[in-house]
C-alpha positions in Angstrom: 0.0 0.0 0.0 1.5 3.4 -1.0 2.0 6.1 1.5 -0.9 8.3 0.5 -3.3 5.4 0.4 -2.1 4.3 3.8 -2.5 7.9 5.0 -6.1 7.9 3.8 -6.7 4.5 5.4 -5.4 5.8 8.7 -7.8 8.7 8.6 -10.7 6.5 7.8 -9.7 4.0 10.5 -9.6 6.9 13.0 -13.2 7.9 12.0 -14.3 4.2 12.3 -12.8 4.0 15.8 -14.7 7.1 16.8 -18.0 5.8 15.4 -17.5 2.4 17.0 -16.9 4.2 20.4 -20.1 6.2 20.0 -22.1 3.1 19.2 -20.7 1.4 22.4 -22.0 4.3 24.5 -25.6 4.3 23.1 -28.4 2.9 25.1 -31.1 0.6 23.8 -33.6 3.5 23.4 -31.3 5.4 21.0 -32.7 3.7 17.9 -32.4 6.5 15.4 -28.9 7.5 16.5 -27.8 3.9 16.4 -29.1 3.4 12.9 -27.3 6.5 11.7 -24.0 5.5 13.3 -24.3 1.9 12.0 -24.8 3.2 8.5 -21.7 5.4 8.9 -19.8 2.5 10.3 -20.7 0.3 7.4 -19.7 3.0 4.9 -16.3 3.4 6.6 -15.7 -0.3 6.6 -16.5 -0.4 2.8 -14.0 2.4 2.2 -11.3 0.6 4.1 -11.9 -2.6 2.1 -11.8 -0.6 -1.2 -8.5 1.0 -0.2 -7.0 -2.4 0.7 -8.0 -3.9 -2.7 -7.0 -0.9 -4.8 -4.0 -1.3 -7.2 -1.3 1.2 -8.0 -1.8 4.9 -8.0 -0.8 5.9 -11.5 -0.8 9.7 -11.1 1.6 11.8 -9.0 0.5 12.8 -5.5 2.1 13.9 -2.3 1.0 15.2 1.1 3.3 17.7 2.9 2.6 18.3 6.6 4.3 21.2 8.2 4.8 21.9 11.9 7.0 24.1 14.1 7.4 27.9 13.9 5.2 28.8 10.9 2.3 26.6 12.0 -0.5 27.3 14.6 -1.6 23.8 15.5 -4.1 22.6 12.9 -5.6 26.1 12.5 -3.2 27.8 10.1 0.2 28.3 8.5 2.1 31.5 7.6 1.1 32.2 4.0 4.6 33.4 2.9 6.3 30.3 4.2 3.7 27.9 2.8 3.8 29.6 -0.6 7.6 29.4 -0.7 7.8 25.8 0.5 5.3 24.5 -2.0 6.9 26.5 -4.8 10.4 25.0 -4.0 9.0 21.5 -3.7 7.3 21.9 -7.1 10.5 23.2 -8.6 12.4 20.1 -7.4 9.8 17.9 -9.0 10.0 19.9 -12.3 13.8 19.5 -12.4 13.7 15.8 -11.6 11.2 15.3 -14.4 13.3 17.4 -16.9 16.4 15.4 -15.9 14.6 12.0 -16.3 13.6 13.1 -19.9 17.2 14.1 -20.7 16.3 17.8 -21.1 17.8 19.5 -18.0 20.8 21.7 -18.7 23.3 23.1 -16.2 21.5 26.5 -16.4 18.6 28.2 -18.1 14.9 27.5 -18.3 13.6 24.2 -17.1 12.2 22.6 -20.2 8.5 21.5 -20.4 7.9 22.8 -16.9 4.1 22.8 -17.5 4.2 18.9 -17.6 5.3 18.9 -13.9 2.4 21.0 -12.6 0.9 19.8 -9.4 -2.4 21.2 -7.9 -3.3 21.7 -4.3 -6.4 19.7 -4.1 -7.0 19.6 -0.3 -5.9 20.7 3.1 -5.1 17.6 5.1 -5.3 16.8 8.8 -2.3 16.3 11.0 -0.6 19.6 12.1 -1.1 21.6 8.8 -0.7 20.0 5.4 -1.4 20.2 1.8 -2.3 17.5 -0.7 -0.6 18.0 -4.1 -1.9 16.0 -7.0 -1.4 15.6 -10.7 -4.6 16.6 -12.4 -5.0 15.1 -15.9 -8.1 15.2 -18.1 -7.2 11.7 -19.3 -6.6 9.3 -16.4 -4.0 6.7 -17.1 -3.8 3.1 -16.0 0.0 3.2 -16.1 2.3 5.2 -13.9 2.8 8.7 -15.4 6.3 10.2 -15.9 5.3 12.8 -13.3 4.5 10.0 -10.8 8.0 8.6 -11.5 9.5 12.1 -10.9 7.6 12.5 -7.7 8.9 9.1 -6.4 12.4 10.2 -7.2 11.9 13.5 -5.5 10.7 11.9 -2.3 13.6 9.5 -2.5 16.1 12.4 -2.7 14.5 14.4 0.1 14.3 11.3 2.4 18.0 10.5 1.7 19.1 14.0 2.5 17.6 13.7 6.0 18.7 10.1 6.7 21.3 9.6 9.5 23.0 7.0 7.3 25.7 8.9 5.2 26.2 5.9 2.9 22.6 5.8 2.0 22.6 9.5 1.1 25.7 9.1 -1.0 24.1 6.3 -3.0 21.1 8.5 -3.8 23.4 11.4 -4.6 24.9 9.5 -7.5 21.6 9.8 -9.4 21.0 13.6 -9.0 22.4 16.8 -10.6 23.6 20.0 -9.2 20.6 22.1 -10.1 18.2 19.8 -8.4 20.4 19.6 -5.3 20.6 23.3 -5.2 16.8 23.6 -5.1 16.6 20.9 -2.4 19.1 23.0 -0.4 16.8 26.1 -0.7 13.8 24.0 0.4 15.5 22.7 3.6 17.2 26.0 4.3 13.8 27.7 4.2 12.5 25.2 6.8 15.6 25.4 9.0 15.5 29.2 9.1 11.7 29.2 9.8 12.0 26.6 12.5 9.7 24.3 10.6 9.3 20.5 10.6 8.0 18.3 7.8 6.2 15.0 7.2 6.3 13.9 3.6 4.0 11.2 2.3 4.4 10.2 -1.4 4.5 6.8 -3.0 6.2 4.4 -0.6 7.7 7.3 1.4 6.2 8.3 4.8 9.1 10.3 6.3 9.1 12.8 9.2 11.8 15.5 9.3 12.2 16.9 12.8 14.5 19.8 13.5 17.6 17.6 13.5 16.7 15.9 10.2 15.9 19.3 8.6 19.3 20.7 9.7 21.1 17.6 8.5 19.4 17.8 5.1 20.2 21.5 4.7 23.9 20.9 5.6 24.2 18.0 3.2 22.6 19.8 0.4 25.0 22.8 1.0 28.2 20.8 1.4 27.6 18.4 -1.5 28.3 19.3 -5.1 27.7 17.2 -8.2 30.0 17.5 -11.2 28.9 16.1 -14.6 31.1 16.1 -17.7 32.8 14.1 -20.5 36.3 12.7 -20.4 38.4 10.6 -22.7 40.4 7.8 -21.0 43.0 5.6 -22.6 43.3 1.9 -21.8 41.8 -1.4 -22.8 38.2 -2.7 -22.6 38.0 -5.6 -20.2 34.5 -6.5 -21.3 30.9 -5.5 -21.7 27.7 -7.2 -20.4 25.3 -6.5 -23.3 22.0 -7.3 -21.6 22.9 -5.4 -18.4 24.6 -2.5 -20.3 27.6 -2.5 -18.0 31.3 -2.3 -18.8 34.8 -2.6 -17.3 37.7 -0.7 -18.7 41.4 -1.0 -17.6 42.5 2.6 -17.4 46.2 2.0 -16.4 48.0 2.0 -13.0 46.9 5.5 -12.0 43.1 4.9 -12.3 42.9 1.1 -12.3 39.9 -0.6 -13.6 36.8 1.6 -14.0 33.3 0.2 -14.1 29.9 1.6 -15.0 27.0 1.7 -17.3 27.0 1.8 -21.1 24.9 4.4 -23.0 21.4 2.9 -23.6 21.6 4.1 -27.2 23.7 1.0 -27.9 21.8 -2.2 -28.6 22.8 -5.6 -27.1 24.1 -6.7 -30.5 26.3 -3.6 -30.8 27.7 -4.3 -27.4 28.4 -7.9 -28.2 30.4 -6.5 -31.2 32.3 -4.3 -28.7 33.5 -7.5 -27.0 34.7 -9.0 -30.3 36.4 -5.8 -31.5 37.8 -4.0 -28.4 38.5 -6.4 -25.6 42.3 -6.3 -24.7 42.9 -3.8 -27.5 44.4 -0.3 -26.9 41.5 2.1 -27.1 40.2 5.5 -26.1 37.0 5.5 -24.1 34.8 8.5 -24.1 32.8 8.5 -20.9 30.5 10.7 -19.0 31.8 11.1 -15.5 29.7 12.1 -12.5 31.5 13.0 -9.3 29.8 13.6 -6.0 31.8 15.7 -3.6 31.3 16.3 0.1 33.1 19.3 1.5 35.4 19.1 -1.5 36.3 15.5 -1.3 35.2 13.0 -4.0 32.9 10.4 -2.3 31.3 8.9 -5.4 32.5 8.6 -9.1 30.2 7.2 -11.7 31.1 6.4 -15.3 28.9 6.0 -18.4 30.6 4.7 -21.6 29.6 6.8 -24.6 32.0 5.6 -27.3 35.2 3.6 -28.0 37.8 4.5 -30.7 41.4 3.9 -31.6 43.8 6.0 -29.4 45.0 8.0 -32.4 41.4 9.2 -33.1 40.9 10.4 -29.5 
């Protein structure tokens, strides 16, 4: 059961518990009240059964609950803070979607930003929260690209706040500097405002207390992601065509590097790489992504783009 569906189930279960408690307090003479409560009880039980049986949620959705300084219980939230926080969250989703489609540059306008638009469809209970949803005139049975981007966004934000540094570094391998910068702005806003957060999206149901918010802001500030192409001389050790993975012996200074192969190559083309290039001097053109923490390289990922003779490099 996904986070939002579980959240809805929890709300309905709380209502059911309240109705059941009221029924237990009724006397035998309260016939009309009993009938009304029993009807409500049956309705809530049917809703829970429907939620338990429902399949995947194909469209993007997320619930953001805020607490702390900007929030007055469940009564209200500072409008300037709420507007900024929702806007920055939306911006993260937009950049993740653009990156997933291969269109996010290092600077400039985020392409196809309209495709990432989320709508505030409800105010949700529990401190003070907002339900953000993808509103499409043509519902889909398959997960939308925006749903995938939302899942990646929640995965990134969760990792930024996790105590486990290794888990954060693993997720950091998949992000880019622009998205990381917006995540920094998001958590820095909450840190400066004394706010807390609970994020429910997809399989994520994560609470960020003051310590987690501060940790996320610090990580996003001290981490940088570098992405660029390099040409490395050496010999191809081999390619796994179906897995699109490679090993390349880059010499004594760098040793053997491993990584993914550009998905533009077919399995047949990669099998040809094994026949033509294994143990042959070559120049590998690779995309290199480096994740730095406080200036030190903590992750280095390679994607093989092309192989050629060293003279042609």
